[in-house]
NUTORGU-967985 format. One line per 2 residues: number of its first residue (from 1); for each residue x, y, z of N, C-alpha, C, O, CB. Coordinates in nm, 2 decimals. Glycine has a CB too. Example, Ala and Ser with C-alpha at 12.3 -4.5 7.8 and 13.67 -1.06 7.14 Angstrom:
BEGIN
1) 1.32/-0.57/0.78/1.23/-0.45/0.78/1.32/-0.33/0.78/1.42/-0.33/0.85/1.13/-0.45/0.90 | 1.28/-0.22/0.71/1.37/-0.11/0.71/1.29/0.00/0.79/1.34/0.11/0.80/1.41/-0.06/0.57
// end
This chain:
BEGIN
1) -3.20/0.60/-0.80/-3.12/0.74/-0.74/-3.04/0.70/-0.63/-3.09/0.65/-0.52/-3.23/0.86/-0.67 | -2.86/0.73/-0.66/-2.81/0.67/-0.55/-2.78/0.78/-0.46/-2.74/0.89/-0.51/-2.69/0.59/-0.58
3) -2.79/0.77/-0.31/-2.73/0.87/-0.24/-2.63/0.86/-0.17/-2.59/0.76/-0.10/-2.78/0.90/-0.18 | -2.57/0.98/-0.17/-2.43/1.02/-0.16/-2.40/1.03/0.01/-2.50/1.09/0.06/-2.39/1.18/-0.24
5) -2.32/1.00/0.09/-2.28/0.99/0.23/-2.14/1.12/0.23/-2.07/1.16/0.14/-2.23/0.80/0.28 | -2.15/1.15/0.34/-2.04/1.22/0.37/-1.90/1.16/0.34/-1.81/1.24/0.32/-2.05/1.26/0.49
7) -1.88/1.04/0.34/-1.76/0.96/0.33/-1.72/0.93/0.17/-1.79/0.86/0.09/-1.80/0.82/0.42 | -1.61/1.00/0.16/-1.53/0.99/-0.01/-1.53/0.83/-0.03/-1.51/0.75/0.07/-1.33/1.07/-0.02
9) -1.55/0.77/-0.16/-1.56/0.62/-0.16/-1.36/0.59/-0.16/-1.26/0.66/-0.18/-1.66/0.56/-0.34 | -1.39/0.47/-0.14/-1.21/0.40/-0.12/-1.19/0.29/-0.17/-1.29/0.22/-0.20/-1.15/0.38/0.02
11) -1.06/0.25/-0.19/-1.00/0.12/-0.23/-0.92/0.05/-0.18/-0.80/0.07/-0.20/-0.94/0.12/-0.32 | -0.97/-0.05/-0.10/-0.84/-0.10/-0.01/-0.78/-0.23/-0.10/-0.85/-0.31/-0.16/-0.89/-0.17/0.17
13) -0.67/-0.23/-0.11/-0.57/-0.34/-0.18/-0.47/-0.38/-0.11/-0.38/-0.30/-0.07/-0.50/-0.30/-0.30 | -0.47/-0.55/-0.09/-0.37/-0.57/0.01/-0.27/-0.62/-0.14/-0.31/-0.64/-0.25/-0.41/-0.72/0.17
15) -0.10/-0.62/-0.07/-0.01/-0.65/-0.18/0.08/-0.73/-0.09/0.10/-0.72/0.04/0.07/-0.52/-0.26 | 0.15/-0.83/-0.18/0.25/-0.92/-0.12/0.40/-0.87/-0.10/0.46/-0.85/-0.21/0.26/-1.04/-0.20
17) 0.46/-0.85/0.00/0.61/-0.77/-0.03/0.73/-0.85/0.02/0.75/-0.84/0.15/0.61/-0.61/0.04 | 0.80/-0.91/-0.06/0.91/-1.01/-0.01/1.04/-0.90/0.05/1.07/-0.79/0.00/0.96/-1.11/-0.16
19) 1.09/-0.96/0.15/1.22/-0.90/0.24/1.18/-0.82/0.35/1.27/-0.78/0.42/1.31/-0.81/0.17 | 1.06/-0.80/0.38/1.01/-0.69/0.51/1.04/-0.83/0.67/0.98/-0.94/0.70/0.77/-0.62/0.48
21) 1.13/-0.77/0.72/1.18/-0.87/0.87/1.16/-0.77/0.97/1.14/-0.83/1.08/1.37/-0.94/0.89 | 1.15/-0.67/0.99/1.11/-0.57/1.09/1.03/-0.45/1.10/0.99/-0.40/0.99/1.19/-0.52/1.13
23) 0.99/-0.39/1.23/0.93/-0.24/1.22/0.99/-0.16/1.12/0.92/-0.08/1.06/0.94/-0.17/1.34 | 1.12/-0.18/1.11/1.16/-0.03/1.05/1.15/-0.08/0.88/1.15/0.02/0.80/1.35/0.03/1.11
25) 1.14/-0.19/0.84/1.11/-0.23/0.71/0.99/-0.26/0.68/0.97/-0.30/0.57/1.18/-0.32/0.68 | 0.89/-0.23/0.80/0.75/-0.19/0.76/0.71/-0.05/0.75/0.61/-0.01/0.68/0.67/-0.24/0.86
27) 0.81/0.04/0.83/0.78/0.20/0.81/0.86/0.23/0.71/0.85/0.34/0.66/0.82/0.30/0.94 | 0.97/0.15/0.64/0.98/0.22/0.50/0.88/0.20/0.40/0.84/0.29/0.34/1.10/0.18/0.43
29) 0.82/0.05/0.39/0.74/0.06/0.28/0.63/0.12/0.30/0.58/0.15/0.19/0.71/-0.06/0.22 | 0.56/0.16/0.39/0.44/0.25/0.45/0.49/0.39/0.40/0.42/0.45/0.31/0.41/0.24/0.63
31) 0.59/0.45/0.43/0.63/0.58/0.39/0.65/0.61/0.24/0.60/0.71/0.19/0.75/0.62/0.45 | 0.72/0.50/0.17/0.70/0.53/0.04/0.56/0.50/-0.06/0.52/0.55/-0.17/0.81/0.47/-0.01
33) 0.51/0.41/0.03/0.38/0.41/-0.05/0.26/0.49/0.00/0.15/0.49/-0.06/0.32/0.26/-0.05 | 0.28/0.57/0.10/0.19/0.69/0.13/0.22/0.82/0.05/0.15/0.93/0.03/0.20/0.73/0.29
35) 0.32/0.79/0.01/0.36/0.94/-0.10/0.29/0.95/-0.19/0.28/1.05/-0.25/0.51/0.96/-0.17 | 0.22/0.82/-0.23/0.18/0.81/-0.38/0.04/0.90/-0.38/-0.03/0.90/-0.28/0.15/0.63/-0.42
37) 0.00/0.96/-0.49/-0.11/1.04/-0.50/-0.24/0.97/-0.44/-0.25/0.86/-0.49/-0.12/1.07/-0.63 | -0.33/0.99/-0.37/-0.45/0.93/-0.32/-0.45/0.83/-0.22/-0.55/0.79/-0.17/-0.53/0.89/-0.42
39) -0.32/0.80/-0.20/-0.32/0.72/-0.08/-0.33/0.74/0.06/-0.23/0.79/0.10/-0.23/0.66/-0.09 | -0.43/0.71/0.15/-0.48/0.74/0.25/-0.43/0.66/0.39/-0.42/0.72/0.50/-0.61/0.71/0.22
41) -0.40/0.56/0.37/-0.37/0.46/0.47/-0.27/0.35/0.44/-0.28/0.30/0.33/-0.48/0.39/0.51 | -0.19/0.31/0.51/-0.05/0.17/0.47/-0.07/0.12/0.60/-0.09/0.17/0.71/0.16/0.22/0.42
43) -0.05/-0.02/0.56/-0.04/-0.10/0.72/0.00/-0.21/0.64/-0.06/-0.29/0.56/-0.18/-0.12/0.84 | 0.19/-0.20/0.70/0.27/-0.32/0.66/0.28/-0.41/0.76/0.29/-0.38/0.87/0.41/-0.30/0.61
45) 0.27/-0.53/0.70/0.31/-0.64/0.85/0.43/-0.68/0.80/0.43/-0.71/0.68/0.20/-0.79/0.88 | 0.55/-0.69/0.87/0.68/-0.78/0.83/0.63/-0.93/0.82/0.65/-1.00/0.72/0.80/-0.76/0.94
47) 0.58/-0.99/0.93/0.58/-1.13/0.98/0.50/-1.19/0.88/0.53/-1.31/0.85/0.53/-1.16/1.13 | 0.41/-1.13/0.81/0.31/-1.18/0.70/0.35/-1.14/0.55/0.31/-1.20/0.45/0.17/-1.12/0.73
49) 0.42/-1.03/0.56/0.48/-0.97/0.46/0.35/-0.90/0.37/0.38/-0.88/0.25/0.57/-1.07/0.39 | 0.24/-0.87/0.41/0.15/-0.84/0.33/0.13/-0.68/0.38/0.15/-0.64/0.50/0.03/-0.95/0.35
51) 0.09/-0.58/0.27/0.08/-0.44/0.32/-0.03/-0.42/0.24/-0.04/-0.45/0.12/0.21/-0.33/0.29 | -0.15/-0.35/0.33/-0.22/-0.30/0.32/-0.26/-0.14/0.24/-0.18/-0.04/0.27/-0.23/-0.32/0.42
53) -0.34/-0.11/0.15/-0.34/0.03/0.12/-0.44/0.04/0.05/-0.48/-0.03/-0.04/-0.24/0.08/0.06 | -0.49/0.19/0.13/-0.60/0.24/0.13/-0.61/0.37/0.03/-0.54/0.46/0.06/-0.64/0.27/0.27
55) -0.67/0.38/-0.06/-0.64/0.50/-0.15/-0.80/0.56/-0.22/-0.90/0.49/-0.21/-0.53/0.44/-0.27 | -0.80/0.64/-0.26/-0.90/0.72/-0.33/-0.97/0.63/-0.44/-1.09/0.60/-0.44/-0.85/0.86/-0.40
57) -0.86/0.58/-0.53/-0.87/0.52/-0.64/-0.80/0.41/-0.66/-0.70/0.41/-0.60/-0.85/0.59/-0.72 | -0.81/0.29/-0.74/-0.69/0.20/-0.78/-0.60/0.24/-0.80/-0.58/0.31/-0.90/-0.70/0.15/-0.87
59) -0.49/0.20/-0.72/-0.32/0.21/-0.78/-0.27/0.17/-0.89/-0.33/0.07/-0.92/-0.24/0.15/-0.71 | -0.18/0.21/-0.98/-0.13/0.17/-1.08/-0.03/0.05/-1.03/0.06/0.08/-0.95/-0.07/0.28/-1.14
61) -0.03/-0.08/-1.06/0.10/-0.16/-1.02/0.22/-0.14/-1.04/0.30/-0.16/-0.95/0.10/-0.25/-1.06 | 0.25/-0.08/-1.17/0.38/-0.04/-1.14/0.42/0.05/-1.05/0.53/0.04/-0.99/0.44/-0.02/-1.23
63) 0.35/0.17/-1.04/0.35/0.27/-0.94/0.38/0.20/-0.81/0.48/0.24/-0.76/0.23/0.35/-0.93 | 0.34/0.14/-0.76/0.32/0.05/-0.61/0.45/-0.03/-0.64/0.52/-0.02/-0.54/0.16/-0.06/-0.58
65) 0.50/-0.10/-0.73/0.61/-0.18/-0.76/0.71/-0.04/-0.73/0.75/-0.03/-0.62/0.61/-0.28/-0.92 | 0.73/0.03/-0.79/0.80/0.18/-0.80/0.84/0.17/-0.68/0.95/0.12/-0.66/0.72/0.31/-0.83
67) 0.77/0.21/-0.59/0.77/0.30/-0.44/0.81/0.15/-0.33/0.85/0.16/-0.22/0.56/0.40/-0.40 | 0.78/0.04/-0.38/0.83/-0.10/-0.28/0.95/-0.12/-0.30/1.02/-0.15/-0.20/0.78/-0.24/-0.30
69) 1.01/-0.08/-0.45/1.12/-0.08/-0.48/1.26/0.00/-0.43/1.37/-0.04/-0.40/1.10/-0.07/-0.57 | 1.20/0.13/-0.42/1.22/0.24/-0.35/1.27/0.23/-0.23/1.39/0.26/-0.22/1.12/0.30/-0.33
71) 1.19/0.17/-0.13/1.23/0.12/0.03/1.31/0.01/-0.02/1.40/0.01/0.07/1.10/0.08/0.14 | 1.33/-0.08/-0.09/1.46/-0.16/-0.07/1.39/-0.32/-0.08/1.46/-0.41/-0.04/1.56/-0.13/0.09
73) 1.27/-0.33/-0.12/1.21/-0.43/-0.13/1.13/-0.47/-0.25/1.09/-0.39/-0.33/1.15/-0.43/-0.03 | 1.09/-0.62/-0.25/1.03/-0.64/-0.38/0.86/-0.68/-0.39/0.81/-0.75/-0.30/1.11/-0.75/-0.45
75) 0.81/-0.63/-0.46/0.63/-0.66/-0.49/0.62/-0.78/-0.55/0.64/-0.81/-0.67/0.54/-0.55/-0.59 | 0.58/-0.87/-0.45/0.53/-1.01/-0.51/0.42/-1.01/-0.60/0.42/-1.04/-0.71/0.49/-1.11/-0.41
77) 0.29/-0.96/-0.53/0.18/-0.89/-0.62/0.08/-0.88/-0.57/0.10/-0.86/-0.45/0.14/-0.94/-0.74 | -0.06/-0.89/-0.59/-0.14/-0.87/-0.49/-0.20/-0.99/-0.43/-0.20/-1.10/-0.48/-0.25/-0.78/-0.53
79) -0.25/-0.94/-0.31/-0.31/-1.08/-0.21/-0.45/-1.13/-0.24/-0.50/-1.22/-0.18/-0.32/-1.05/-0.05
// end
């Protein structure tokens, strides 16, 4: 028997994004990814190009790619 806690299950995925160079870039990528259904948090780090996304379920990579493209950057892949 599996015990359930009050905390819902989440999925954390790290992506590599090219082209980010400043805090404004981080904000743009974070805003676009945060708008995807099920996303609860996004942390973008321009210096490493890494973007960590916490969501209720695994995200469709094409949806992530489209959101990153909309922000003006390129999704390289997962880390």
